[in-house]
Steps between C-alpha positions, in 0.01 A plus 500: 500500500284811517188326367199531727290188543179421686492120522589318821528807724259713698643821356647599164875455509814520286691177443814641663303582816306174517580187699321271256600302192314651208548510123312706245435476128358801322290519184802570278675183618183291471430620144832360377423138587228255396398311816294185466299593810480738793721261696760507224585862582617390845799322347656847511483505881776344716406233752196393300456161333247505216368203306293646216540206263130405495388821331310806617330329795580242770853628549716483813666784689709454815757708684807421708475124483138489612404277206352211696153417373527727194620241247157445350360801322178461695678606818756738353444802725488339844711756687488821297244771430439589135350849512355759267513858623574395857227240553520123448363382164300240689458433870489119470703233324441129450538225240455642150422848630760769558597860427655452157164396357406869529829690464629612156770764443411738216548860391326624818786371720703790642747310718558178689616509862631178654567444871665179619441379854551754777213742537265282293427318826330809645387704199338227288209269569606140557813529284831496691707403196468822305282761330489564126301813424399582140434875509269647233547826312291804591418805293715813513470868411540432126320259271729206427460151370637217293397225263715189491467232229691175535537207261684180587624199308506210745592182314651378172146404394394863500291509817460861599423754768304823451438762766383861525548718811377852558517756778381858521487742789479867584303773671123538503433825690496637854801286598342176373724265300437175320685201355362209299664218310523130440583236243366229274709200398471190278779250564535166322809415709821336392349174628189528288238233586264581211334804662612828656661462841428858613212708373346802668590819680417762759402863551617704802423855595523749782396856573674709763408817683772716654400754761671705768495233767544182299405284205219263411543235230225273369605202289323235291621187327341242273693195379361232269767255393545139393832333574643156457808355659744250357522139611799278572656323201702174493866565571825303488809537721524652844847651460430665164123501459358513150160419350457132417502394133191633325485807726683833515485835680200600286297186578158497660315208658182697570192329361334616175179699513196283573150554636431265790187489712549348843258414777472750783476267798462778755220708353364279222498564127823526302822699483669611180872460441723606212879530531510808277293689760815497716488678838254785472564769760276799560585775748281799581619742763431849628682684775643820632800640684478812712771704667395785732706742706325522836718781630765519771717257292233229500419317174223252427525246216236252394491261204216262424387275216209272423556226241297227342719228355404201287710217361367222279750224439463299180864429434605135541677378811837331515598273215627167630590166348263205512627150433270291284633185669448616859188398692502835685426687176188301428389512865506882489288504185251221566515408869558152640175359361585634155817294474457205271640226281512576130649755260557875531518711185655848475399699190566847366184689596509709183583237233383180669832325427583232756840573651534246782339180626547372855386155608399435861507156658424367846806515723591405854261622767212512255612831346574556130844528347561700184707438186535722193439292188537785248629855535532777239482790748759781481738565788552134589877542516433732796231301681442145389126433456436849633244772430442843652229546762369852560234594753215728396365709782287809539590735783271791578637764734272782607661740745370825645730701720540832673833641618562813704816638659526824697788679670534799735845654491655760728835669437719709732842653453682169534231234521206358315225272626256292298205297617225340304305194403423261220175319424449237235177308447475227235215272398612198298288254308697237313370205305727219382383227269732244339294269287700461182822321415638549150706218350740609228814417308847575635617767256517872440140625460347169621199340331202359689463121523182300553512187713260202465498169684349181359450210739359429845543718808525409866151653534363237259433716195611366162552636151634835388565752777573868432769615741509842329244688298547554128729800564741307721379623840470248781361546850695514823320211664367522853619764745789585267241688296324658793373856511582730789391845608688725739334792672695726731494844653843634588531804722836657571531788745826663599628785715849641456727762650825645371750743647801670340750694708772710342738477794742736330556613139681173425328237716139386464314238699168361379282220624146372459254239617199336340215296645286287267179309557407249228161328514395241242154350511321284247405157379610250238273264309613178335327256268552128561424261216322167513724197471454243227408548136202734465297579192577870512324756284410263219414206725759283324764350737721423199561868427757561772551867406172608666445234767571705813196530723469707816478303824497787751617855554671582829568836659761591762529830685800695624544811709855593596663815634871582506664789681852615426753761605780629273772757558803655334770741608806660340780753531624701201829691519605750234876542490447781249270581209660221296513207741267346757467175689193346661419192704154350551332213682147391412254234601198457277199269502318340210156344541443196278327535167146377462623170355564378854126532563387377157710183532290401802196381304440151639299418810765254614786756480339835590615447857861519381455864393745694714619812315823650629677820413836507332770715656786681326795637690747713308822679580642731235775757458499755223791697355403786266778684323532729203761689307460727202457200270392213726203409720558188707285300744636197687262323739601182688201320653407199709144368512320219680160376385298269725151356523484409129232234437591202286192438288460141383222277375493125448280231352212404727361155553237426237619778267531875526754685709542626855707765679708375797576699813696816414869506594701822530855588396771752588763648264789748509672706229818707510598722211593839362322730255693736271360776281716739300460769234831608346544776241835401353482755218252763389382247236546177692342378826451172681222396734551180695324305773610182670387274780728238650330279756487158659190351660469207740219287639514530879213265567261320264305176513265368233258214478574189298194318368525125490177319426185702412354665808661671798527196730862413405637846412852567632728806524839582354730787603690734264654718770848622409447489124528802275168674433353413163434747217732761650758622250843554649572788259258740328669756277388757245749735328403752232760714318338783301648714224332833419595756239275779385166352401615137514536252785580131520543252784551134569388332822683198633286308749644211698317261731713271712433136565212400730419188694217326316317376810529477878659156464788671314475228238669714232555866413341697221796639304597866486451691176541838333267687267563806285243764398576769243337841457548810287304816428510813289318832540379591152374829641406649836166319474573177312729217613569152364648217706601139442527228763620142470432293810700179559740594222668159476178302550633332814288219645527533878290311754288716729258234629492121480286194569642166606494203260229237528130459447209691642526360855872579522453856377207556735727396787715804414864569424602440861412134451781466242783328688869473421457131424224579249718775354793261445268255328346774284846619390610144424188429293487850347142532626343831394359741754314827430605864513392854426774728372548871461307639198654445154668768292266780396531821298304820574474826305340794681391836368422769758336836439508751789331835515 
């Protein structure tokens, strides 16, 4: 209760005196656990829903029911600010680019401060849902440091994890201090795809000068890391989900390593792709923070950072099922003119063994029909005549940004005033090219398949046609394989004011306002392909895998400005030094991510671009109480989120896809957060957090695509349904036993059931997971610890994809109706899921000096 924190307020404040919901984790607590990512640490914070099942990157973090739009890891931080030392990790977010690409907890982490709702509306940039600040260590008066070595066993097959952390800090001279540290890690993952899933590390450092009127800290960071993320695997049962036969919690459907050269339709030449290159993130940053006492109780604070961020995506896209007897599958790979009458042959790309033959014959309407005449492929009990289809795409993200925040603060006997500003400038260049489609077997660790067609096509060619190359890579025909570039400059400017009034020793009133101006300007370029069968690179129209030819490149411009006003106010009453109660009302604004602008990349739909801000309104009460052995926080809350865009895309006439007019939704959540630390005995304590909530859709309409093209699109309403992906209960309880040099704990985590989609077709079941930890201090300097995560190897669904082929999955989970669900249950049709990580064992040796 007497901890002093800096996040989410304009002045440093004790928890007992603050009218804000905040939780803290210190270095000692963090050292005892083995998080899978930076987001994973936030599972120890009440009111926060974390989905960290994909791995170290592309996770999802949401607070107080504000989960709408965060289901996909690409958009997992829509409403919150992930910060390092008080500044956002990155000023912009969009598809396949977010803060956790550049945020890694290591031995340099001093503490984590987490604010939910409330003052985040006025103290953070464009993040009304919450602030999560990862505070770094700084050097002290004495030389101190640590070396931490960790080894993990991640699967029964012996796949392993190795990591080394270090940190050292201390004085230099003349009141200068330094701290430097970092980590390097090699992680094969429990779902080993044949290559490391995480490989790389970072170095962070700071130097600090203390002088009579303030402090100056200069900090640097360099991260160079490669990370993969798991893909959805076939799953049976909706009530008790489990991997389908042939798969288990350790399975991977990521594609094997392979060197693939693709055409670069935008700039010419070729692009290289290899799944083992994963997602390569590089982050270079330099900044400073300065606190200066101006005199007469005035203080000036300024923090600034420049960063250059790069992400190169080589990891495959979503793995979906392709039916070898469905015309749509062949249309996507060869185009209309490539369809023909004859025989298709699927062979193992490595051995050359023929595994399936499909005959095509002329059907009604002049289009082919398909029949499997032989089939030795694996996984056919799951998907009859099915194979996996995986997109290969290269995404280049080059981002340069500058962030600066300053504050002037004035204190009097019973008041404090703060006023300041925020400036964020970001230049984004993003290139997206999807020109490869891998065809593979349906099994754990899939194998590439080649596909040949012998016969005559609708374009008039005859003989042997190569749908894929010799490695099993086809081409996304037509505009499905288009290249796009996105270029944007985002400028965010804000002014804020805060006032705290200690009305009497027990009653405090604080309030604040924030004005933001968001300007986004840029242009998008799109490649359109020629129709018909072209000769491609080799001039041979019968090699479908390289037949795409550029028809034209279009460019559309955008220039939009949004202005917003946010405010928050609260009263805090201290009954005594051991009990206080506060009440707060907040209204915060959230400008849309850059995806809203990047989705407008067609000349025929650029006029539909109409970005709107999202609004959060929150009411919260907070009871803070303590006794000799207990600290307790109970915070009921009610939140309303409005202006949420419903992003959709459908099949266009003549191939490719289009984005319809954006529709906006409104949602409400009511709940209560509980956080408690209870020292039952000098050797035994319990820490527990819990969130009980219920969320409802107030208003939501979505488009329903009928035939290709937007001419006959209709709307459907889901107003009144329960919000999807919002767990009704989130609980985390950790009893700890400590005696002398030994400690042990077990964490019980429980996630309640969630609606699977806005249709409320079915609910994802609740589940519990147990994590075990123990440690022993061999000496004052050396400590050993053991952790077992997911002790009982529970398979629990965190994310899912509806059953069906590629067109159904592209339509999204909200297209999965109750009628389709009943049919899927009756026929035991598999769908796809990602679960929590499998059981893993970690042994850590720490040396401190």
